C-alpha positions as CSV (number, residue, x, y, z in Angstrom):
1,M,0.8,40.8,25.0
2,A,0.1,37.3,23.7
3,A,-3.4,36.3,22.6
4,Q,-4.6,32.8,23.5
5,P,-4.7,30.3,20.7
6,A,-8.2,30.0,19.4
7,G,-8.0,26.4,18.2
8,P,-8.7,23.3,20.3
9,T,-5.9,21.8,22.3
10,L,-5.0,18.1,22.5
11,T,-3.4,15.9,25.2
12,P,0.0,14.7,24.2
13,G,0.0,11.5,22.1
14,K,2.5,8.6,22.1
15,P,4.0,9.0,18.6
16,R,6.9,6.5,19.1
17,K,4.7,3.7,20.4
18,A,2.1,4.3,17.6
19,A,4.8,4.5,14.9
20,L,6.4,1.3,16.1
21,A,3.1,-0.6,16.2
22,A,2.2,0.8,12.8
23,W,5.6,-0.3,11.4
24,I,5.5,-3.8,12.7
25,G,1.8,-4.4,12.0
26,S,2.1,-3.1,8.4
27,A,5.2,-5.2,7.8
28,L,3.5,-8.3,9.0
29,E,0.2,-7.5,7.2
30,Y,1.9,-6.7,3.8
31,Y,4.2,-9.7,4.0
32,D,1.0,-11.7,3.7
33,F,-0.4,-9.4,0.9
34,F,2.7,-9.4,-1.3
35,I,3.7,-13.0,-1.1
36,Y,0.6,-13.5,-3.2
37,G,1.9,-11.1,-5.8
38,T,5.2,-13.0,-6.0
39,A,3.5,-16.4,-6.2
40,A,1.1,-15.1,-8.9
41,A,4.1,-13.9,-11.0
42,L,6.1,-17.1,-10.6
43,V,3.8,-20.1,-9.8
44,F,0.1,-19.6,-9.9
45,G,-0.3,-19.6,-13.7
46,K,1.2,-23.1,-13.8
47,I,-0.7,-24.7,-10.9
48,F,-4.1,-23.0,-11.0
49,F,-4.5,-22.4,-14.7
50,P,-2.4,-25.2,-16.3
51,T,-4.8,-25.8,-19.2
52,S,-4.2,-22.3,-20.6
53,S,-1.3,-21.3,-22.8
54,P,1.7,-20.0,-20.7
55,A,0.9,-16.3,-21.6
56,T,-2.8,-16.7,-20.8
57,G,-2.1,-18.6,-17.6
58,T,0.2,-15.8,-16.5
59,L,-2.4,-13.2,-17.4
60,L,-5.1,-15.0,-15.4
61,A,-2.8,-15.4,-12.4
62,L,-2.1,-11.7,-12.5
63,A,-5.8,-11.0,-12.7
64,T,-6.3,-12.9,-9.4
65,F,-3.8,-10.6,-7.9
66,G,-6.0,-7.7,-9.0
67,V,-9.1,-9.3,-7.6
68,G,-7.9,-8.5,-4.1
69,Y,-8.1,-4.9,-5.0
70,L,-11.7,-5.2,-6.0
71,A,-12.7,-6.0,-2.5
72,R,-10.8,-3.1,-1.0
73,P,-13.4,-0.3,-1.7
74,V,-16.0,-2.5,0.0
75,G,-13.7,-3.1,2.9
76,A,-12.9,0.6,3.1
77,V,-16.5,1.5,3.6
78,V,-17.1,-1.1,6.3
79,L,-13.8,-0.7,8.2
80,G,-13.8,3.1,7.8
81,H,-17.2,3.2,9.5
82,V,-15.9,1.0,12.3
83,G,-12.8,3.1,12.8
84,D,-14.5,6.4,12.8
85,R,-17.3,5.4,15.0
86,F,-15.7,2.9,17.4
87,G,-12.0,3.7,17.2
88,R,-8.8,3.1,15.2
89,K,-7.6,0.2,17.5
90,R,-10.4,-2.2,16.7
91,V,-9.8,-1.9,13.0
92,L,-6.0,-2.6,13.3
93,V,-6.6,-5.7,15.4
94,F,-9.3,-7.1,13.0
95,T,-7.4,-6.5,9.8
96,L,-4.4,-8.3,11.1
97,L,-6.4,-11.4,12.1
98,L,-8.3,-11.5,8.8
99,M,-5.2,-11.2,6.7
100,G,-3.4,-13.9,8.6
101,F,-6.3,-16.3,8.4
102,S,-6.9,-15.8,4.6
103,T,-3.2,-16.1,3.8
104,F,-2.8,-19.3,5.7
105,L,-5.8,-20.8,3.9
106,I,-4.1,-20.0,0.5
107,G,-1.2,-22.2,1.5
108,C,-3.7,-25.0,2.1
109,L,-5.5,-24.8,-1.2
110,P,-5.7,-27.8,-3.5
111,T,-4.5,-27.1,-7.1
112,Y,-6.2,-27.4,-10.4
113,D,-4.8,-31.0,-10.8
114,D,-6.5,-31.9,-7.5
115,I,-10.0,-30.5,-7.8
116,G,-10.2,-28.8,-11.2
117,V,-11.9,-25.4,-11.7
118,A,-12.8,-25.2,-8.1
119,A,-9.2,-24.5,-7.2
120,P,-9.0,-21.1,-8.9
121,V,-12.4,-20.2,-7.5
122,L,-11.2,-20.9,-4.0
123,L,-8.0,-18.9,-4.8
124,V,-10.1,-15.9,-5.8
125,I,-12.2,-16.1,-2.6
126,T,-9.2,-16.1,-0.3
127,R,-7.7,-13.2,-2.3
128,L,-10.9,-11.3,-1.8
129,L,-10.5,-11.8,2.0
130,Q,-7.0,-10.5,1.8
131,G,-8.3,-7.4,0.0
132,L,-10.9,-6.8,2.7
133,S,-8.2,-6.8,5.3
134,A,-5.8,-4.5,3.4
135,A,-8.6,-2.0,2.9
136,G,-8.5,-0.9,6.5
137,E,-4.9,-1.6,7.4
138,Q,-3.0,1.4,6.0
139,A,-5.8,3.9,6.7
140,G,-6.1,2.7,10.3
141,A,-2.4,2.7,10.9
142,N,-2.0,6.1,9.3
143,S,-4.8,7.6,11.3
144,M,-3.4,6.2,14.5
145,T,0.1,7.6,13.9
146,L,-1.0,10.9,12.5
147,E,-3.2,11.6,15.5
148,H,-0.5,10.7,18.0
149,A,2.2,12.7,16.3
150,P,3.2,16.3,17.1
151,D,2.1,18.9,14.6
152,H,5.6,19.5,13.1
153,K,6.5,15.8,12.7
154,R,3.3,14.3,11.3
155,A,4.8,13.2,8.0
156,Y,7.8,11.6,9.7
157,Y,5.8,9.5,12.1
158,T,3.1,8.5,9.6
159,S,5.8,7.5,7.2
160,F,6.6,4.5,9.4
161,T,3.4,2.8,8.2
162,L,4.9,2.8,4.7
163,S,8.3,1.8,5.9
164,G,6.6,-1.2,7.4
165,T,4.9,-1.9,4.1
166,Q,8.3,-1.9,2.4
167,A,9.7,-4.2,5.1
168,G,6.8,-6.6,4.4
169,Q,7.7,-6.6,0.7
170,I,11.3,-7.4,1.7
171,L,10.1,-10.3,3.8
172,A,7.7,-11.5,1.0
173,T,10.4,-11.4,-1.6
174,A,13.2,-12.7,0.6
175,V,11.3,-15.7,1.7
176,F,10.9,-16.7,-2.0
177,L,14.6,-16.5,-2.7
178,P,15.4,-20.0,-1.3
179,I,12.0,-21.3,-2.5
180,A,12.8,-20.1,-6.1
181,T,15.9,-22.3,-6.1
182,L,14.0,-25.5,-5.6
183,P,13.6,-27.9,-8.6
184,Q,10.6,-27.0,-10.6
185,D,8.5,-30.1,-9.5
186,Q,9.2,-29.3,-5.8
187,L,8.4,-25.6,-6.2
188,L,5.1,-26.3,-7.9
189,S,4.1,-29.2,-5.5
190,W,4.9,-27.9,-1.9
191,G,7.6,-25.2,-2.0
192,W,5.2,-22.3,-2.9
193,R,3.0,-23.1,0.2
194,I,5.7,-22.4,2.8
195,P,5.6,-18.6,2.7
196,F,1.8,-18.7,3.1
197,W,2.0,-21.1,6.1
198,L,4.5,-18.8,7.8
199,S,1.8,-16.2,8.2
200,A,0.6,-18.0,11.3
201,L,3.6,-16.7,13.1
202,V,3.0,-13.3,11.7
203,V,-0.5,-13.2,13.2
204,V,0.7,-14.1,16.7
205,V,3.4,-11.4,16.9
206,G,1.2,-8.7,15.3
207,F,-1.8,-9.4,17.6
208,V,0.3,-9.1,20.8
209,I,1.6,-5.7,19.7
210,R,-1.6,-4.2,18.4
211,R,-3.9,-5.1,21.3
212,K,-1.7,-3.0,23.6
213,L,-2.2,0.2,21.5
214,D,-3.8,3.3,23.1
215,E,-6.6,5.1,21.2
216,T,-5.6,8.4,19.8
217,P,-6.1,11.7,21.8
218,V,-7.8,13.3,18.7
219,F,-10.4,10.5,18.5
220,E,-11.0,10.4,22.2
221,Q,-11.6,14.2,22.2
222,E,-13.9,13.9,19.2
223,I,-16.2,11.4,20.9
224,A,-15.9,12.8,24.5
225,G,-19.4,13.7,25.6
226,K,-20.8,13.2,22.2
227,T,-22.9,10.6,20.4
228,P,-20.8,9.4,17.4
229,A,-22.4,9.8,14.0
230,K,-24.3,6.7,13.1
231,L,-23.0,6.9,9.5
232,P,-19.7,8.8,9.3
233,I,-19.8,8.1,5.5
234,T,-22.7,10.5,5.1
235,I,-20.7,13.3,6.7
236,L,-17.7,12.4,4.6
237,F,-19.5,12.7,1.3
238,R,-21.4,15.8,2.5
239,D,-18.4,17.8,3.6
240,H,-15.4,16.1,2.0
241,W,-16.5,14.6,-1.4
242,A,-13.9,16.7,-3.3
243,D,-11.1,15.5,-1.0
244,V,-12.2,11.9,-1.5
245,L,-12.0,12.3,-5.3
246,R,-8.6,13.9,-5.0
247,V,-7.3,11.0,-2.9
248,V,-8.7,8.5,-5.5
249,A,-6.8,10.3,-8.3
250,A,-3.6,10.7,-6.3
251,A,-3.6,7.1,-5.1
252,V,-3.2,5.7,-8.6
253,I,0.5,6.3,-8.0
254,A,0.4,2.9,-6.4
255,S,0.4,1.5,-10.0
256,V,4.2,2.1,-10.0
257,S,4.5,-0.5,-7.1
258,T,2.2,-3.1,-8.7
259,I,3.9,-2.8,-12.1
260,F,7.3,-2.9,-10.6
261,T,6.7,-5.8,-8.2
262,V,4.3,-8.0,-10.3
263,Y,4.3,-7.1,-14.0
264,A,8.0,-6.4,-14.4
265,L,8.9,-9.6,-12.5
266,S,6.6,-11.6,-14.6
267,Y,7.9,-10.0,-17.8
268,A,11.5,-10.5,-16.8
269,V,11.2,-14.2,-15.9
270,N,8.4,-15.4,-18.2
271,S,9.1,-13.4,-21.4
272,A,12.6,-11.9,-21.3
273,G,14.0,-15.2,-20.0
274,L,15.9,-13.7,-17.1
275,A,16.7,-15.8,-14.0
276,R,14.2,-15.7,-11.1
277,T,16.8,-15.2,-8.3
278,P,18.5,-12.0,-9.5
279,M,15.1,-10.4,-10.3
280,L,13.9,-11.2,-6.8
281,W,17.1,-9.6,-5.4
282,V,16.3,-6.3,-7.3
283,G,13.1,-6.1,-5.2
284,V,14.8,-6.9,-2.0
285,L,17.6,-4.4,-2.4
286,A,15.2,-1.6,-3.6
287,N,13.0,-2.1,-0.6
288,V,16.1,-2.1,1.8
289,V,17.0,1.3,0.3
290,A,13.4,2.5,0.7
291,L,13.5,1.7,4.4
292,A,16.1,4.5,4.8
293,A,14.7,6.8,2.1
294,I,11.1,7.0,3.3
295,P,11.7,8.7,6.7
296,L,14.2,11.1,5.1
297,W,11.7,12.2,2.5
298,A,9.1,12.6,5.2
299,R,11.4,14.8,7.3
300,L,12.0,16.9,4.2
301,S,8.3,17.4,3.7
302,D,7.8,18.4,7.3
303,R,10.2,21.3,6.5
304,V,9.2,22.3,2.9
305,G,5.7,20.9,2.5
306,R,4.0,17.8,1.2
307,K,3.4,18.8,-2.4
308,P,6.9,19.5,-3.8
309,V,8.2,16.2,-2.5
310,F,5.2,14.2,-3.6
311,I,5.2,15.7,-7.1
312,G,8.9,15.3,-7.6
313,G,8.6,11.6,-6.7
314,S,5.7,11.1,-9.2
315,L,7.6,12.7,-12.1
316,G,10.7,10.8,-11.3
317,C,8.7,7.5,-11.4
318,A,7.3,8.4,-14.8
319,V,10.7,8.8,-16.3
320,L,12.5,5.9,-14.6
321,M,10.0,3.3,-15.6
322,F,11.2,3.6,-19.2
323,G,14.7,2.9,-18.1
324,Y,13.8,-0.1,-15.9
325,L,11.6,-1.9,-18.5
326,G,14.2,-1.1,-21.2
327,A,16.9,-2.6,-19.1
328,I,14.9,-5.8,-18.6
329,S,14.3,-6.0,-22.3
330,S,18.0,-5.8,-23.0
331,G,18.8,-8.3,-20.3
332,N,21.5,-6.0,-18.8
333,Y,21.6,-7.0,-15.1
334,P,23.8,-4.2,-13.8
335,V,21.5,-1.6,-15.4
336,I,18.4,-3.5,-14.1
337,F,19.8,-3.3,-10.5
338,L,20.9,0.3,-10.8
339,V,17.7,1.7,-12.3
340,G,15.4,-0.6,-10.3
341,I,16.9,0.5,-7.0
342,L,16.8,4.2,-8.0
343,L,13.2,3.9,-9.2
344,F,11.6,1.9,-6.5
345,G,14.1,2.4,-3.6
346,V,14.7,6.1,-3.9
347,V,12.2,8.0,-6.1
348,Y,9.0,6.1,-5.5
349,S,9.8,6.4,-1.8
350,A,9.2,10.1,-2.0
351,T,5.6,9.4,-2.8
352,N,5.3,6.7,-0.2
353,A,6.7,8.9,2.5
354,I,4.2,11.7,1.9
355,W,0.8,10.2,1.1
356,P,0.0,8.9,4.6
357,S,0.2,12.4,6.1
358,F,-1.0,14.3,3.0
359,Y,-4.2,12.3,2.5
360,G,-5.0,12.1,6.2
361,E,-4.6,15.8,6.6
362,M,-7.4,16.5,4.2
363,F,-10.0,15.2,6.6
364,T,-11.4,15.9,10.1
365,A,-11.0,13.3,12.9
366,K,-14.7,12.2,12.7
367,V,-14.2,11.0,9.1
368,R,-10.4,10.6,8.7
369,L,-10.2,6.8,8.5
370,S,-13.2,6.6,6.2
371,G,-11.9,9.3,3.9
372,M,-8.4,7.8,3.6
373,A,-9.7,4.2,3.3
374,I,-12.3,4.9,0.7
375,G,-10.2,7.3,-1.4
376,T,-7.0,5.2,-1.3
377,Q,-8.7,1.8,-1.9
378,I,-10.6,3.0,-5.0
379,G,-7.3,4.3,-6.4
380,F,-5.5,1.2,-5.3
381,A,-8.2,-0.9,-7.0
382,V,-7.1,0.7,-10.3
383,A,-3.5,0.0,-9.4
384,G,-4.2,-3.6,-8.6
385,F,-5.2,-4.3,-12.2
386,T,-2.4,-2.4,-13.8
387,P,-0.2,-5.6,-14.1
388,T,-3.0,-7.2,-16.0
389,I,-3.5,-4.2,-18.2
390,S,0.2,-4.0,-18.7
391,A,0.4,-7.6,-19.8
392,A,-2.4,-7.0,-22.3
393,I,-0.7,-3.9,-23.6
394,A,2.6,-5.8,-24.0
395,G,1.0,-8.6,-25.9
396,D,1.7,-12.4,-26.0
397,K,5.4,-11.9,-26.4
398,S,5.6,-8.8,-24.2
399,A,7.4,-7.0,-27.0
400,N,5.6,-3.7,-26.3
401,W,7.4,-2.8,-23.1
402,L,7.5,0.8,-24.3
403,G,3.7,0.9,-24.3
404,V,3.7,-0.2,-20.7
405,A,6.1,2.5,-19.7
406,I,4.0,5.1,-21.4
407,F,0.9,3.8,-19.6
408,T,2.7,4.1,-16.3
409,A,3.9,7.6,-17.0
410,A,0.3,8.6,-17.8
411,L,-0.9,7.3,-14.4
412,C,1.9,9.2,-12.7
413,L,0.7,12.4,-14.4
414,V,-2.8,11.8,-13.0
415,N,-1.3,11.8,-9.6
416,V,0.7,15.0,-10.3
417,V,-2.4,16.9,-11.3
418,A,-4.4,15.7,-8.2
419,V,-1.6,16.7,-5.8
420,A,-0.7,20.0,-7.4
421,T,-4.3,21.2,-7.2
422,G,-4.7,20.2,-3.6
423,K,-4.2,22.4,-0.4
424,E,-0.8,22.4,1.3
425,T,-1.4,21.1,4.9
426,F,2.0,20.7,6.6
427,R,1.6,23.8,8.8
428,T,-2.0,23.2,9.8
429,P,-2.4,22.2,13.5
430,T,-3.7,18.7,13.9
431,A,-6.9,19.8,15.7
432,E,-7.8,22.0,12.7
433,L,-7.1,19.5,9.9
434,G,-9.9,19.1,7.4
435,L,-11.8,22.2,8.6
436,K,-13.0,24.4,5.8
437,T,-12.3,27.5,7.8
438,R,-9.3,27.7,10.2
439,A,-9.2,29.5,13.5
440,P,-7.2,32.7,13.6
441,E,-3.5,32.4,13.9
442,K,-1.9,33.1,17.3
443,I,-0.6,36.7,17.2
444,T,2.1,38.0,19.5
445,T,3.0,41.6,20.1
């Protein structure tokens, strides 16, 4: 005789539609976010901080990249509240519009030669707006796809959010490939603006897709016949404070991405004297590989668990960063391509494939978006400044690349400890995620 399952049941979601919307929306959103990083590494030091020495100008430009991450914890609190009280869909539409608007404005900014110190001030303001938008983007998209997905494929479907992020990085880097070949005077006068202006097209496409999304069955069940909590964040820190801290510590693994895409590019071009175009191609090819690797790693974690895949990826990143920065130092292009693609395209993808499900599975539906947003954005805020910290560690001539690699490895080990001490969640039913005590398992006799 079979006992009835004790846990709550959910109406079927629409995982494919949610995953597609998350993929496309994240690709468009992070195209906007990452073109800033490329421009900061290649251009902004010269046009917004021209009175500084080249090394100081680069350092200041990279600092403005990190400023966007400062706004993200604030945006996480606000947008997490909106998403947990009023729905995931509202957050996803708002973040797309705000990102597109602020990115287009960056392309319109006057430079230091035009208006002096006001130019970098305006640059920082628009970067802060980008950060506010990004704060709710991934947490909203991850919550949407996780709550639409069947129990045994949550990692696979939520991984499409990060595949979209990688696609956005491909677009952001690829659009700079022809721009980087322009003569220096044209690049610095009008060429750098084109990628930012293209964000207007991004907004139109993304808005059409996201406004047609359905709210998730989990969220609809959570609010059915209930009065939503006025402040979900109070419930979050009452019941899930340890989970938030775990996500913060685990999320510093994003430092691998910012060091790879921003610091290493700046180091290669501005210090090691390598050509811009080949170094941009490293990022493009690595992200192309990541598009295939991320769903494969996610499928594996749906079979064997989140923790072994996540931890393996983190340890691999710690080791391979030594090889990548060492290859840049030696100017060996074949090794740069090989190690760069292996590091960022294959191994780092193992962490990117897992965290959207692993973090979201720590929280109940009533605080899931807030928990993921606040935890990740504080961790990402640390990651946002690692290019600046890395540049300071390396020194004016960037001779100390070994110190940067050691710094990156230490951050990876923080992630390993946070993940290893967490609870494995891949077999927990969606309706029971985040509960401190689970309902009894279904027993058949």
